[in-house]
Backbone as CSV, one residue per row, in Angstrom:
resi,resn,N_x,N_y,N_z,CA_x,CA_y,CA_z,C_x,C_y,C_z
1,MET,40.832,38.323,61.205,41.908,38.713,60.526,42.854,39.507,61.261
2,LYS,43.994,38.651,61.821,45.277,39.455,62.487,46.217,39.900,61.415
3,THR,46.805,41.019,61.276,47.707,41.742,60.595,48.842,41.125,61.360
4,PHE,49.519,40.734,60.373,51.049,39.887,60.410,51.947,41.017,60.203
5,ALA,51.912,41.757,58.630,53.055,42.325,58.452,52.459,43.303,57.402
6,ILE,53.268,44.223,57.398,52.791,45.482,56.053,53.775,44.864,54.852
7,MET,53.249,44.651,53.527,53.831,44.439,52.507,53.821,45.601,51.484
8,LYS,54.961,45.944,50.974,55.094,46.734,50.188,55.696,46.432,49.133
9,THR,54.958,46.446,47.553,54.895,46.025,46.415,55.630,46.739,45.505
10,GLU,56.916,46.906,45.212,57.211,47.699,44.140,57.514,47.020,42.601
11,THR,57.040,47.556,41.542,57.130,46.810,40.149,58.001,47.937,39.345
12,PHE,58.808,47.024,39.045,59.765,47.725,38.092,59.853,47.406,36.541
13,ASN,59.921,48.107,35.587,60.004,47.351,34.036,61.667,47.744,33.573
14,LEU,61.890,47.049,32.746,63.026,47.073,31.939,63.170,48.460,31.174
15,LYS,64.049,49.101,31.576,64.539,50.657,30.594,64.516,50.074,29.322
16,GLU,64.298,50.968,28.208,64.175,50.213,26.801,65.568,50.595,26.506
17,GLY,66.169,49.757,25.813,67.681,49.807,24.909,68.572,49.496,26.040
18,THR,68.118,48.640,27.434,69.236,48.275,28.445,69.029,46.861,28.659
19,LYS,69.827,46.172,29.453,69.667,45.059,29.810,69.608,44.740,31.466
20,THR,70.135,45.784,32.189,70.262,45.684,33.470,69.368,46.777,34.428
21,VAL,68.884,47.934,33.588,68.298,49.196,34.366,66.893,48.865,34.414
22,PHE,66.580,48.868,35.415,64.811,48.984,35.923,64.316,50.444,36.117
23,VAL,63.139,50.439,35.648,62.754,52.120,35.901,61.129,51.521,36.874
24,SER,60.831,52.241,38.088,59.801,52.055,38.863,58.556,52.231,38.052
25,GLU,57.731,51.549,38.266,56.513,51.582,37.642,55.224,51.743,38.565
26,SER,55.170,51.404,39.814,54.195,51.566,40.827,54.547,51.019,42.211
27,VAL,53.925,51.180,43.069,54.215,51.224,44.166,52.966,50.981,45.118
28,GLU,52.912,49.895,45.799,51.580,49.518,46.664,52.081,48.837,48.136
29,GLU,50.805,49.025,49.117,51.201,48.786,50.587,49.896,48.081,50.782
30,LYS,50.025,46.861,51.580,48.906,46.360,52.259,49.362,45.737,53.470
31,ALA,48.082,45.403,54.202,48.462,44.582,55.422,48.158,43.151,55.340
32,ILE,48.927,42.280,55.566,48.676,40.917,55.139,48.723,40.105,56.574
33,THR,48.232,38.664,56.391,48.154,38.022,57.656,49.388,36.872,57.407
34,GLU,49.463,36.275,58.513,50.916,35.232,58.580,50.534,33.984,57.614
35,LYS,49.221,33.787,57.218,49.006,32.802,56.025,49.483,33.254,54.636
36,GLU,48.636,34.511,54.501,49.544,35.056,53.110,50.889,35.182,52.721
37,TYR,51.465,35.474,54.087,53.042,35.633,54.295,53.548,34.509,54.216
38,ASN,53.126,33.353,54.403,54.004,31.942,54.094,53.295,31.272,52.819
39,ASN,52.458,31.787,52.276,51.998,31.770,50.869,53.051,32.193,49.988
40,ILE,53.235,33.392,50.161,54.141,34.264,49.168,55.387,33.651,49.454
41,ILE,55.978,33.369,50.543,57.434,32.974,50.804,57.589,31.155,49.963
42,ASP,56.513,30.432,50.383,56.902,29.058,50.056,56.426,28.839,48.388
43,SER,55.974,29.815,48.266,55.651,29.528,46.352,56.785,29.822,45.793
44,SER,58.117,30.047,45.974,59.160,30.435,45.053,59.567,29.150,44.515
45,PRO,59.479,27.945,44.681,60.243,27.071,43.987,59.059,26.855,43.183
46,PHE,58.156,27.112,42.918,56.937,26.732,42.044,57.516,27.847,41.021
47,PHE,57.657,29.145,41.101,58.106,30.044,40.249,59.249,29.889,39.733
48,ARG,60.234,29.129,40.351,61.663,29.067,39.752,61.196,27.906,38.719
49,ARG,60.431,26.897,39.079,60.690,25.627,38.140,59.867,26.465,36.808
50,LEU,59.179,27.490,36.733,58.361,28.085,35.751,59.474,28.723,34.887
51,GLY,60.562,29.070,35.646,61.542,29.974,34.699,61.986,31.371,35.301
52,GLY,61.177,31.475,36.399,61.309,32.881,36.882,62.458,33.010,37.903
53,SER,62.862,34.041,38.619,63.988,34.391,39.406,63.458,34.656,40.793
54,GLU,64.092,34.114,41.921,63.341,34.711,43.106,64.348,34.555,44.041
55,HIS,64.623,35.856,44.917,65.707,35.905,46.021,65.225,36.564,47.001
56,HIS,65.312,35.894,48.177,65.114,35.760,49.363,66.047,36.465,50.337
57,THR,66.007,37.863,51.021,66.946,38.266,51.821,66.121,38.296,52.968
58,LYS,67.021,37.612,53.987,66.405,37.231,55.702,67.200,38.299,56.338
59,CYS,66.604,38.225,57.774,67.565,39.031,58.827,66.560,38.422,60.174
60,TYR,66.970,38.738,61.224,66.408,38.566,62.606,65.554,39.829,62.682
61,THR,64.213,39.253,62.936,63.130,40.392,63.303,62.754,39.870,64.602
62,SER,61.545,40.634,64.890,61.019,40.194,66.113,60.003,39.305,66.121
63,LYS,59.943,38.606,64.947,59.049,37.283,64.858,60.176,36.114,64.392
64,GLY,61.461,36.430,64.554,62.143,35.235,64.257,63.048,35.596,62.941
65,TYR,63.783,34.668,62.511,64.467,34.496,61.235,63.642,34.573,60.082
66,LYS,63.335,35.441,59.677,62.030,36.024,58.460,63.054,36.350,57.297
67,THR,62.172,36.157,56.238,62.294,36.958,54.993,61.814,38.237,55.052
68,TYR,62.591,39.298,54.760,62.156,40.647,54.787,62.164,41.428,53.320
69,GLN,62.304,40.819,52.343,62.406,41.157,51.150,62.627,40.041,50.174
70,LEU,61.887,40.058,49.088,61.646,38.924,48.365,61.732,39.598,46.759
71,SER,62.570,39.222,45.806,62.849,39.944,44.578,62.739,38.883,43.571
72,SER,61.521,39.154,42.586,61.048,38.380,41.880,61.309,38.897,40.231
73,LYS,61.984,37.945,39.335,61.890,38.611,38.092,61.170,37.217,37.297
74,ASN,60.166,37.806,36.170,59.741,36.882,35.466,60.599,36.604,34.036
75,PRO,60.004,35.152,34.037,61.043,34.514,32.997,61.824,34.888,31.738
76,SER,61.341,36.315,31.291,61.776,37.067,30.419,62.961,38.141,30.774
77,ARG,62.833,38.057,32.056,63.611,39.295,32.556,63.525,40.581,32.380
78,ASP,62.036,40.873,31.976,61.494,42.373,31.864,60.907,43.027,32.638
79,VAL,60.259,42.461,33.620,59.449,42.638,35.079,60.278,42.277,36.048
80,LYS,60.487,43.659,36.940,60.836,43.004,38.512,60.147,43.287,39.363
81,VAL,59.563,42.610,40.286,58.873,42.963,41.655,59.580,42.541,42.952
82,VAL,59.640,43.539,43.413,60.201,43.610,44.959,59.529,43.924,46.027
83,ARG,59.038,43.053,46.687,58.130,42.895,48.151,59.054,42.980,49.309
84,THR,58.287,44.063,50.004,59.122,44.380,51.286,58.467,44.052,52.625
85,PHE,58.838,43.534,53.237,57.601,43.199,54.413,58.328,43.756,55.759
86,ASP,57.446,44.309,56.351,57.553,45.383,57.734,57.049,44.208,58.776
87,LEU,58.039,43.229,59.305,57.404,42.391,60.232,57.309,43.029,61.996
88,ASP,58.030,44.168,61.950,57.964,44.881,63.284,57.039,45.737,63.406
89,ILE,55.583,45.429,63.415,54.344,46.037,63.534,53.533,45.719,64.870
């Protein structure tokens, strides 16, 4: 298993009584392979069809033009997950 990137996952919950303010709940870091990275990135259309929101932020990295940050919201818009990929390892 060759490490492709380090994925930092931040989970946010909607602040009580607001519509757009999120409060951080947890932060995790883990090493992922290229196959796992591709599965995460390629699953966006599926989650969009379910009603969720997916936003890719791309830039040029040492591994090419890749998504380095993926922001996801669930269909009810009360939980947001931001995945940041450190591709330059």
